[in-house]
C-alpha positions as CSV (number, residue, x, y, z in Angstrom):
1,M,35.7,85.4,142.6
2,N,36.9,86.1,139.1
3,E,39.3,83.0,139.4
4,L,36.2,80.8,140.3
5,R,34.0,82.0,137.8
6,N,36.6,81.7,135.1
7,G,37.4,78.2,136.4
8,R,33.6,77.4,136.2
9,D,33.2,79.0,132.6
10,L,36.2,76.5,131.2
11,E,34.4,73.5,132.6
12,A,31.3,74.5,131.0
13,S,33.0,74.9,128.0
14,A,34.9,71.4,128.2
15,E,31.4,69.6,128.4
16,P,29.9,68.3,125.2
17,A,27.1,70.2,123.4
18,G,24.7,67.4,123.0
19,S,25.3,64.3,120.5
20,E,26.3,66.0,117.5
21,A,29.5,66.7,119.7
22,N,30.6,62.9,119.3
23,A,29.2,62.6,115.6
24,P,31.8,61.6,113.0
25,Q,32.7,64.6,110.7
26,S,32.9,64.5,107.1
27,A,36.0,66.2,105.6
28,E,34.1,69.3,104.5
29,G,33.1,69.6,108.6
30,G,29.5,68.4,108.2
31,T,28.0,65.6,110.4
32,R,28.6,61.9,108.1
33,K,25.2,60.2,108.3
34,P,25.4,56.3,109.0
35,F,26.1,54.0,106.3
36,A,22.3,52.7,106.0
37,K,20.8,56.1,106.0
38,R,23.4,57.1,103.3
39,Y,22.7,54.3,101.1
40,A,19.1,53.6,101.9
41,F,17.6,54.5,98.5
42,P,20.3,52.7,96.4
43,L,19.8,49.7,98.5
44,T,16.5,49.7,98.3
45,L,16.8,50.0,94.4
46,L,19.2,47.3,94.0
47,A,16.6,44.8,95.6
48,V,14.0,46.1,93.5
49,C,16.0,45.2,90.5
50,V,17.4,41.9,91.7
51,V,13.7,40.9,92.4
52,L,12.3,42.2,89.1
53,A,15.4,40.4,87.0
54,G,14.3,37.1,89.0
55,Y,10.7,37.5,88.1
56,L,11.4,38.3,84.4
57,L,13.7,35.1,84.2
58,W,11.1,32.9,85.7
59,N,8.6,34.3,83.6
60,S,10.6,33.7,80.5
61,A,11.4,30.1,81.4
62,K,7.7,29.5,82.2
63,G,6.7,31.0,78.7
64,D,8.9,28.1,77.2
65,E,6.7,25.5,78.8
66,L,4.6,23.5,76.5
67,P,1.1,23.0,77.5
68,V,-0.2,19.3,78.5
69,Q,-2.9,19.0,75.6
70,G,-4.2,15.4,76.7
71,E,-3.0,12.1,77.0
72,A,-1.3,10.3,74.2
73,A,-3.6,7.0,73.1
74,D,-1.7,3.8,73.8
75,F,-1.4,1.5,70.7
76,T,0.3,-1.9,69.9
77,L,1.6,-2.2,66.3
78,Q,4.3,-3.9,64.4
79,S,7.4,-2.3,62.9
80,I,8.9,-3.4,59.5
81,D,11.1,-6.0,61.3
82,G,8.2,-7.7,63.0
83,E,9.1,-6.1,66.5
84,T,5.9,-5.5,68.5
85,V,5.8,-1.8,69.5
86,T,3.7,-0.7,72.4
87,M,3.3,3.2,73.0
88,S,3.2,3.1,76.6
89,K,6.3,0.8,77.0
90,L,8.3,3.9,75.1
91,N,7.4,6.1,78.2
92,G,10.5,7.8,79.6
93,K,11.5,9.1,76.1
94,V,10.2,12.1,74.1
95,R,8.2,10.9,70.8
96,L,7.5,12.1,67.6
97,V,4.3,10.4,66.1
98,Y,3.4,11.2,62.5
99,F,0.5,9.5,60.5
100,F,1.4,9.3,57.0
101,F,1.3,6.9,54.1
102,S,3.7,6.1,51.5
103,H,1.8,6.5,48.2
104,C,1.2,10.4,49.5
105,P,1.6,12.6,46.4
106,D,2.4,15.7,48.2
107,V,2.9,16.2,51.9
108,C,3.9,13.2,53.2
109,P,7.1,12.7,51.4
110,P,9.0,16.4,52.6
111,T,7.7,16.0,56.0
112,T,9.6,12.5,56.1
113,F,12.6,14.5,54.9
114,M,12.1,17.1,57.8
115,L,11.8,14.0,60.1
116,S,15.2,12.6,58.7
117,Q,16.9,16.2,59.4
118,V,15.7,15.8,63.0
119,Q,16.9,12.1,63.3
120,E,20.4,13.8,62.5
121,K,20.2,16.5,64.9
122,L,19.2,14.3,67.5
123,K,22.1,11.9,66.8
124,A,24.6,14.8,66.8
125,E,23.7,15.5,70.6
126,G,23.5,11.9,71.7
127,L,19.7,12.1,72.0
128,F,18.3,9.7,69.2
129,G,16.9,6.3,70.5
130,D,17.9,6.7,74.2
131,K,16.0,10.0,74.9
132,A,13.9,10.5,71.8
133,E,12.3,8.4,69.1
134,I,10.3,8.9,65.8
135,L,7.2,6.6,65.0
136,S,5.8,6.7,61.8
137,I,2.6,5.2,61.6
138,T,0.9,4.1,58.1
139,I,-2.9,4.7,57.9
140,D,-2.6,2.6,54.4
141,P,-1.5,-0.7,55.9
142,L,-3.3,-2.6,52.7
143,R,-0.6,-1.2,50.1
144,D,2.1,-0.1,52.9
145,T,3.5,-3.8,53.6
146,P,6.8,-4.0,55.5
147,D,8.8,-3.9,52.4
148,V,6.9,-1.3,51.0
149,L,7.8,1.1,54.2
150,R,11.5,-0.3,54.4
151,T,11.9,1.1,50.8
152,F,10.1,4.5,51.6
153,G,12.3,4.9,54.7
154,D,15.4,4.1,53.2
155,K,15.3,6.9,50.7
156,F,15.1,9.0,53.8
157,N,18.2,7.3,55.3
158,A,15.8,6.3,58.4
159,D,17.7,4.7,61.3
160,Y,15.3,2.2,62.4
161,T,16.9,1.6,66.1
162,G,15.3,4.8,66.9
163,W,12.8,5.5,64.1
164,K,10.1,3.1,63.9
165,F,8.1,2.7,60.7
166,L,4.8,0.9,62.1
167,R,1.6,-0.6,60.8
168,G,-1.4,-2.6,61.6
169,E,-3.1,-5.4,59.5
170,E,-6.2,-3.5,59.1
171,E,-7.4,0.0,57.8
172,Q,-10.0,0.9,60.4
173,P,-8.3,0.6,63.6
174,V,-5.3,2.7,62.2
175,W,-7.9,5.3,61.2
176,D,-9.6,5.3,64.9
177,L,-6.2,5.6,66.3
178,A,-5.4,8.5,64.5
179,K,-8.8,10.0,65.7
180,K,-7.7,9.5,69.0
181,Y,-4.8,11.5,68.4
182,G,-7.0,14.6,67.2
183,L,-6.3,13.7,63.5
184,M,-8.3,13.3,60.5
185,V,-8.0,10.4,57.9
186,V,-10.5,10.4,55.0
187,K,-10.1,7.6,52.1
188,D,-11.2,8.6,48.6
189,E,-12.9,6.2,45.9
190,N,-9.2,6.0,44.3
191,G,-7.8,4.4,47.4
192,D,-5.7,7.9,48.3
193,F,-6.3,9.8,51.7
194,G,-7.0,12.9,52.7
195,H,-5.5,13.8,56.0
196,S,-4.3,16.0,58.9
197,N,-0.3,16.5,58.2
198,L,0.8,17.1,61.7
199,V,3.5,15.8,64.0
200,V,2.4,15.0,67.2
201,L,5.0,15.8,70.2
202,V,4.8,13.4,73.0
203,D,6.5,13.8,76.7
204,Q,8.2,11.3,78.7
205,K,4.9,10.7,80.5
206,G,2.9,9.8,77.4
207,R,1.0,13.3,77.2
208,I,0.5,15.0,74.1
209,R,2.3,18.4,74.1
210,E,2.3,20.0,71.1
211,Y,0.9,19.6,67.5
212,I,3.4,20.6,64.7
213,S,2.7,21.8,61.3
214,P,5.6,21.2,59.3
215,D,6.7,23.5,56.4
216,A,5.6,21.2,53.9
217,N,1.8,22.4,54.8
218,G,3.2,25.7,53.5
219,N,1.4,27.9,56.2
220,P,2.7,30.6,58.0
221,G,4.1,29.7,61.3
222,D,5.0,26.4,60.0
223,L,8.2,24.7,61.7
224,D,11.0,23.5,59.8
225,A,13.5,21.0,61.2
226,D,15.6,23.5,63.3
227,G,12.1,24.6,64.6
228,L,10.8,21.2,65.5
229,F,14.2,20.1,67.1
230,K,13.9,23.3,69.2
231,E,10.5,21.9,70.6
232,I,11.8,18.6,71.4
233,K,14.5,20.2,73.4
234,K,12.0,21.9,75.5
235,L,11.2,18.5,77.0
236,L,14.7,17.3,77.4
């Protein structure tokens, strides 16, 4: 009887005492948790960080976008070489549109100089002419003949392959055009002009994306050539 009882006791001791008997043991002798349970919190935290980083990157890129501010009015004017230039036919390129007059005593010359610096930056990256153009439109066509405009452009080393100096034959249509671009033009009794000194940034689809105040205006937040170039690059 004792031998039978002892045999049964041996069989009982050999049976597993529940699932924990087969669980993997740690080096310290405790039960090791499954991988998913052990690393659930770190993995969740990593996933949250990845999602947050993606959102911040997307939001940062979105912040660099320039809002559409309206359609750029179409026009047809003459270049100093007698070429007919139509705004809509230049779609596919970024354009800087600047209304000025060569007899301007203050802001027009330094703003044109700034545009000449932008011209060189565009050239350095192979963008000038093919991807971006500058259109300088005189609001004083009676005095700004083709020869006068060429003399003015030459002072700033304008490359006329991608920088068009444009004029019409009459004043009022050009003033009306400036108004369509949201710019003021007023002629005084001495034949000089008061005008909005802004560079209009137009995208490849002919939409106005930004009105840029050049540093010649002397206001806080005005852009220099580097700042203007960065705005152009946002559209390229």
